[in-house]
C-alpha positions, 0 to 999 in steps of 0.5 A, a space after each residue: 801340546 797345549 800348555 807347557 810348564 811356563 805357561 802352567 806357572 803362569 796360572 798355578 802358584 806351585 813351584 819346584 818341588 810342588 808343581 806336579 804338572 809338566 803339561 797340559 796336553 788337552 783342554 775343553 773349556 771348564 769340562 775336561 782337561 788332561 795333564 802330564 807328569 813325568 816321575 823321575 828318581 831326582 824327585 826329593 820325596 823319593 830320597 824317603 818313600 821308601 829307601 831302596 824301593 821308591 814308591 811316589 806318595 799317593 797324596 802326591 798323586 791326588 795333588 797332580 790332580 788337583 792341580 790339573 783341575 785347578 788349571 782347567 777351573 782357573 782358565 774357565 773362570 773370570 779374571 778376579 777368581 784367577 787371582 784367588 787360590 784353590 783350596 780342597 774341600 774333600 777328596 772322596 773315594 781315593 783308590 791307589 791301584 798300582 804303585 807310581 815309580 820313577 820313570 812312569 809318566 802320569 796322564 792325569 785325566 780330569 772331567 768336571 762334575 759340579 760347577 756351582 756357587 764357586 764350588 768345583 768337583 770333578 772325577 780324575 783318573 791317573 794312568 800310567 800307560 793304560 793302566 789306572 794307577 789312582 782315581 778319586 773325586 774332588 771338591 775345592 773352591 776358590 778363596 782369597 789367601 791367607 794372610 
């Protein structure tokens, strides 16, 4: 393990219940990052999505990808950029192939496709075991926090 949840919280502004990364297990500076999210029945979204048939919302799986990408981009950026927040620019080609259920462990793999003029593009793939459950192309940028 490269980063645990305490290290992650020093990088990301997210906190429970919106922190979607438990640890970083691989990191290739500015190029590739792999994070882990343990999905438990105690997640607050399972109360309403869906009662009697809990399924992790796809938008939160995409958020987990974005957080892993944000960790990678932040660690590859200078100190002034690290003090900014990350905003989505686009989410393209998102595919949800299999439902994510309580007890699953997500392996979130991010690869950089673009890093130009402050814009980061990544391809994200999320696996449960060896099964691809979600993939998407994401773009984001760093900006000052809105006041």
